[in-house]
C-alpha positions, 0 to 999 in steps of 0.5 A: 321369374320362374317357368316350370316345364313338365314333360312325361311327369318330369318337372324342370324349373328355369329361372330367367331374367325379364329379357329372356322371359319376353323372348320366350313368350315371343317365340311361343306366340310366333309358333302358336300363330304360325300354326293357326295361320296355316289352317284352312277355315270355312269362313274368310272373316271372323263371324263375330267382329268381321275382321278378315282372317288373313290378318291372323287366326287366334282360335278355331272351332268345329261347329256342325261339320265346319271349321270356323276361325276367329281372330281371338278367343273372345270372339270364339266365346261370344260365338258360343253364346249363340251360334245360330246368330252368327252362322251364315244362312 
């Protein structure tokens, strides 16, 4: 597998074996999840599937002045189809 990194227009290819690739993906996932877990949202449960956000936030969205958290990108996309159906009244 080859990964291509780009920073300020400079590209660098890194060849890695399967084990190294898995470790790199785990590190990126851990860093990504860690960043979203510290986000304070206006909802405590995913508005689409009702999963508690204490289990992990996968994506967020600003909507009408509030920050909503979602367990996944898929739930966020479902919310965007008809936000009025999901926003608490």
